[in-house]
C-alpha positions in Angstrom: -141.8 163.6 75.9 -141.1 164.9 79.6 -140.8 168.7 79.6 -139.0 170.3 82.5 -139.5 174.0 83.0 -136.2 175.4 84.3 -136.8 178.6 86.2 -133.3 179.2 87.2 -134.0 178.8 90.9 -133.9 175.0 90.7 -130.1 174.5 90.8 -127.3 176.2 92.5 -126.6 179.4 90.6 -122.9 179.2 91.3 -122.5 176.2 89.1 -121.4 177.4 85.5 -120.5 174.0 84.1 -123.3 173.2 81.6 -122.5 169.5 81.4 -122.5 169.1 85.2 -125.9 171.0 85.4 -127.5 168.9 82.6 -126.4 165.6 83.9 -127.5 166.5 87.5 -131.1 167.5 86.5 -131.4 164.8 83.9 -130.7 162.0 86.5 -133.4 163.3 88.8 -135.9 163.8 86.0 -135.2 160.2 84.6 -135.5 158.3 87.8 -138.5 160.2 88.9 -140.6 158.1 86.5 -139.5 155.0 88.5 -140.5 156.5 91.9 -144.1 157.4 91.3 -146.1 156.9 94.5 -143.0 155.8 96.7 -141.5 157.0 99.8 -138.0 158.2 98.8 -134.8 159.2 100.8 -132.5 161.3 98.8 -129.1 161.0 100.5 -126.5 163.9 99.7 -129.3 165.9 98.3 -126.9 169.1 97.7 -129.1 172.2 97.6 -132.3 170.3 97.5 -133.1 170.9 93.8 -133.1 167.1 92.9 -135.3 166.3 95.8 -137.7 168.9 94.6 -137.9 167.2 91.3 -138.5 163.6 92.9 -141.2 165.2 95.0 -143.2 166.0 91.8 -143.9 162.2 91.4 -143.2 160.4 94.7 -145.6 160.1 97.5 -142.9 161.6 100.0 -139.3 162.7 99.8 -136.8 163.2 102.5 -133.7 165.0 101.5 -130.4 164.9 103.6 -128.3 168.1 103.3 -125.0 169.1 104.9 -126.1 171.5 107.5 -129.0 173.3 109.0 -128.5 176.5 107.1 -128.9 174.6 103.7 -131.9 172.7 105.1 -133.6 175.9 106.1 -132.9 177.5 102.7 -134.1 174.5 100.8 -137.3 174.2 102.8 -138.0 178.0 102.1 -137.3 177.6 98.3 -139.0 174.2 97.7 -142.3 174.3 99.6 -144.1 171.1 98.9 -146.2 169.2 101.4 -144.6 165.9 100.6 -141.0 167.3 100.7 -138.8 167.5 103.8 -135.2 168.4 104.3 -133.0 167.2 107.3 -129.3 168.0 108.0 -126.5 165.9 109.3 -124.4 162.8 108.3 -126.1 159.6 107.2 -124.7 157.6 110.1 -126.1 160.1 112.6 -129.7 160.1 111.3 -132.2 157.8 113.0 -134.5 155.6 111.0 -138.2 155.9 111.9 -139.3 153.7 109.0 -137.8 152.0 105.9 -138.2 153.7 102.5 -139.5 152.4 99.3 -136.4 153.9 97.5 -133.0 155.3 98.5 -131.3 157.7 96.0 -127.6 158.3 96.5 -126.1 160.4 93.6 -122.6 161.6 93.0 -121.0 159.1 95.3 -117.2 159.2 95.5 -116.2 156.1 97.5 -119.3 154.0 96.9 -117.6 150.8 98.1 -117.3 152.2 101.6 -120.8 154.0 101.5 -122.9 151.1 100.1 -123.2 149.1 103.3 -124.2 152.1 105.4 -127.3 153.1 103.4 -129.0 149.7 103.2 -130.6 150.1 106.6 -132.9 152.7 105.3 -134.3 150.5 102.6 -137.3 148.2 102.6 -136.7 144.5 101.8 -138.1 144.9 98.2 -137.1 148.6 97.9 -135.1 150.2 95.1 -131.4 151.5 95.7 -130.5 154.1 93.0 -126.9 155.2 92.8 -124.8 157.3 90.5 -121.0 157.3 90.3 -118.3 158.6 87.9 -117.3 156.0 85.4 -113.6 155.2 86.1 -112.8 153.1 82.9 -114.3 150.7 80.4 -114.9 148.2 83.1 -116.7 150.6 85.4 -120.2 149.4 84.7 -119.3 145.7 85.3 -117.3 146.5 88.5 -120.3 148.5 89.8 -122.8 145.7 88.9 -120.7 143.1 90.7 -120.5 145.3 93.8 -124.2 145.8 93.8 -124.9 142.0 93.4 -123.2 141.4 96.7 -126.3 142.9 98.4 -129.0 142.7 95.8 -130.5 140.0 93.7 -130.7 142.2 90.6 -129.2 145.4 89.2 -129.5 147.4 86.0 -126.8 149.9 84.9 -127.4 153.1 82.7 -124.7 155.1 81.1 -124.9 159.0 81.2 -122.9 161.5 79.4 -123.1 164.8 77.6 -122.2 164.9 73.9 -122.5 167.2 70.9 -125.8 165.9 69.2 -127.9 166.8 66.3 -131.5 165.9 67.3 -134.2 165.0 64.7 -137.7 164.4 65.9 -141.3 164.9 64.5 -142.7 168.4 65.1 -146.1 166.8 66.0 -146.4 163.4 67.5 -149.1 161.8 69.7 -146.6 159.6 71.5 -143.1 160.1 72.8 -140.5 160.1 70.0 -138.4 156.9 69.8 -134.8 157.9 68.9 -132.4 155.9 66.9 -129.0 156.4 68.4 -126.1 156.9 66.0 -122.7 157.2 67.4 -119.8 158.6 65.4 -116.1 158.9 66.2 -113.5 160.9 64.2 -110.3 159.0 63.5 -108.4 162.0 62.3 -109.1 165.5 61.0 -110.9 164.5 57.8 -112.6 161.0 58.4 -115.5 159.8 60.4 -116.8 156.3 60.9 -119.7 154.8 62.9 -119.1 152.7 66.0 -121.3 150.7 68.2 -123.2 152.7 70.8 -122.1 150.4 73.6 -118.4 151.1 73.0 -118.4 154.5 74.4 -117.2 155.2 78.0 -119.8 157.4 79.8 -118.9 160.1 82.3 -121.4 158.7 84.8 -123.1 155.5 85.7 -126.6 155.2 87.1 -127.5 151.9 88.8 -130.9 150.8 90.1 -130.7 147.7 92.2 -133.3 145.8 94.3 -134.0 142.4 95.9 -137.0 142.0 93.7 -137.7 141.9 90.0 -137.1 145.1 88.1 -139.7 146.1 85.4 -138.4 149.1 83.8 -138.7 150.3 80.0 -135.6 149.8 78.0 -135.7 153.3 76.5 -133.1 155.9 77.1 -133.7 159.6 77.7 -132.5 162.9 76.1 -132.4 166.0 78.1 -132.6 169.3 76.1 -132.0 172.9 77.4 -134.8 174.4 75.3 -133.3 178.0 75.6 -129.6 176.9 75.6 -129.2 179.3 78.5 -126.2 177.6 80.0 -124.5 177.1 76.5 -125.2 180.8 75.6 -123.7 181.8 78.9 -120.7 179.5 78.1 -120.3 181.1 74.7 -120.5 184.5 76.3 -117.9 183.5 78.6 -115.8 182.2 75.8 -116.3 185.6 74.0 -115.2 187.3 77.0 -112.3 185.2 77.5 -111.3 185.8 73.8 -111.6 189.6 74.4 -109.5 189.1 77.6 -107.0 187.1 75.6 -106.8 189.8 72.9 -106.3 192.5 75.7 -103.8 190.2 77.3 -102.0 189.8 74.0 -101.9 193.6 73.6 -100.6 193.9 77.2 -98.1 191.1 76.6 -96.7 193.0 73.5 -96.5 196.1 75.8 -94.8 194.1 78.5 -92.4 192.6 75.9 -91.5 196.2 74.8 -91.0 197.1 78.3 -89.0 194.0 79.0 -86.8 194.8 75.9 -86.2 198.3 77.4 -85.5 196.6 80.9 -83.1 194.3 79.2 -81.2 197.2 77.6 -81.2 199.0 80.9 -80.0 195.7 82.7 -77.2 195.5 80.2 -76.2 199.0 80.8 -76.4 198.4 84.7 -74.5 195.2 84.3 -71.7 197.1 82.6 -71.7 199.8 85.1 -71.8 197.1 87.9 -68.8 195.3 86.3 -67.0 198.8 86.3 -67.9 199.5 89.9 -66.8 195.9 90.7 -63.4 196.6 89.3 -63.3 200.0 91.3 -64.3 198.0 94.4 -61.5 195.6 93.8 -59.1 198.4 93.3 -60.2 200.2 96.4 -60.1 197.0 98.4 -56.5 196.5 97.5 -55.8 200.1 98.5 -57.6 199.6 101.7 -55.7 196.5 102.5 -52.4 198.4 101.8 -53.5 201.3 103.9 -54.6 199.0 106.7 -51.2 197.3 106.6 -49.4 200.7 106.7 -51.7 201.9 109.6 -50.8 198.6 111.4 -47.1 199.3 110.8 -47.5 202.9 112.0 -49.4 201.8 115.1 -46.7 199.2 115.8 -44.1 202.0 115.4 -46.1 204.5 117.5 -46.5 201.7 120.2 -42.6 201.1 120.1 -42.0 204.9 120.3 -44.4 205.2 123.2 -42.5 202.3 124.9 -39.2 204.2 124.2 -40.6 207.4 125.4 -41.9 205.8 128.6 -38.4 204.5 129.0 -36.9 207.8 128.3 -39.1 209.3 130.7 -38.0 206.9 133.5 -34.5 207.7 132.6 -35.2 211.4 132.8 -36.9 210.8 136.1 -33.9 208.9 137.4 -31.5 211.6 136.1 -33.6 214.3 137.7 -33.3 212.5 141.0 -29.6 212.1 140.4 -29.3 215.8 139.6 -31.3 216.5 142.9 -28.9 214.3 144.7 -25.9 215.8 143.0 -27.1 219.2 144.0 -27.5 218.2 147.6 -24.0 216.7 147.5 -22.6 219.8 145.9 -24.2 221.9 148.6 -22.5 219.6 151.2 -19.2 219.8 149.2 -19.4 223.6 149.2 -19.9 223.6 152.9 -17.0 221.2 153.3 -14.9 223.5 151.0 -15.7 226.4 153.0 -14.8 224.4 156.1 -11.6 223.2 154.4 -10.7 226.9 153.5 -11.3 227.8 157.0 -9.1 225.0 158.2 -6.4 225.9 155.8 -6.6 229.5 157.0 -6.2 228.4 160.5 -2.9 228.2 162.6 -3.4 224.6 163.4 -3.5 223.6 159.7 -0.3 225.6 159.1 1.4 223.7 161.8 0.2 220.4 160.3 1.7 221.5 157.0 5.0 222.4 158.7 5.1 219.1 160.5 4.4 217.2 157.3 7.2 219.1 155.5 9.6 218.1 158.3 8.3 214.5 158.1 8.8 214.4 154.3 12.4 215.6 154.7 13.2 213.2 157.5 11.2 210.2 156.1 11.4 210.5 152.4 9.2 208.1 150.4 10.9 204.8 149.5 13.2 204.7 152.3 13.2 202.2 155.1 12.4 204.8 157.7 9.2 205.9 155.7 8.0 202.3 155.3 8.5 201.8 159.0 6.6 205.1 159.8 3.7 203.8 157.7 3.5 200.5 159.7 3.6 202.3 163.0 0.8 204.6 161.8 -1.4 201.7 160.6 -0.7 199.8 163.9 -1.7 202.8 165.9 -5.0 203.3 163.9 -5.8 199.7 164.3 -5.3 199.9 168.0 -7.4 203.0 168.1 -10.1 201.4 166.0 -9.8 204.0 163.2 
């Protein structure tokens, strides 16, 4: 039985998913048995923890990481003479020599990536890949894809399940486990099913252009201290406590919400009353605006009338001034007339007219003849 001592520094501490950690470490430990004494290239090495595991059995390991910062950190953490880390994309990394094995784990689009990594591999080298299992045909699809470039391929299934493990307390050889798989049809019934009928979460494939000689045994990875599971249980307890606190807070919020609803109902009632008041005030405002408009029109009309009256007054004042001037002239003429009437000449004229009226009374032929003679004389004189 292979025992792996987990120090806590051999995987990214930020990863809290126990199943993800178990499968990651288990894959590297399992394939390390096939890579003894080989020169290995670990593509997409992550934080370098898997490459460190492989370096425990391989002759040399080169791990490719995302950037120089991760490469420097991995080189400082995992110090082994046969372990090296380089950074960059696979397509940009030169190949100085071919490797005995290429490891490519956690591949997303393996159909696109497969052809690009073969250039790193020796003619009879091993290509080891792990991908997520898409469906029940995932293993066969992966095998067919690998057989395009390799003459042989073996597929392994990997997954994390709830298990009860029974093994001898003392054994001189590794224990051979009998695998029993159960599925629950409903809440009260269990029945056994064939082991091959399960759909694993991950598929591991080992392909080569030579004959593969590998043991047919599987592998069980056990977290002896159950550190991640205990951490998960602690997290669950914290979540339950948080849920209880949140339930209490939710009840308080519900009571607050009920109060807010009552306040809202009161505010809605007040709002409806104010809305009615606003409508009433709006009608009053419209009426007042119409009255103001009417008054403005009236004022404008009165102003126009006042301007007309002012023009009339101005004209009358001018007429009065002219009348005053005419009256002054008339007074002068009256004074002159009085002076004429008081003169001897005027008295002679009056006596002459009196004699004329007696001799030429109006309506007589003599009076008409006299008028004609006077008109003729005036016309001749230009009067």
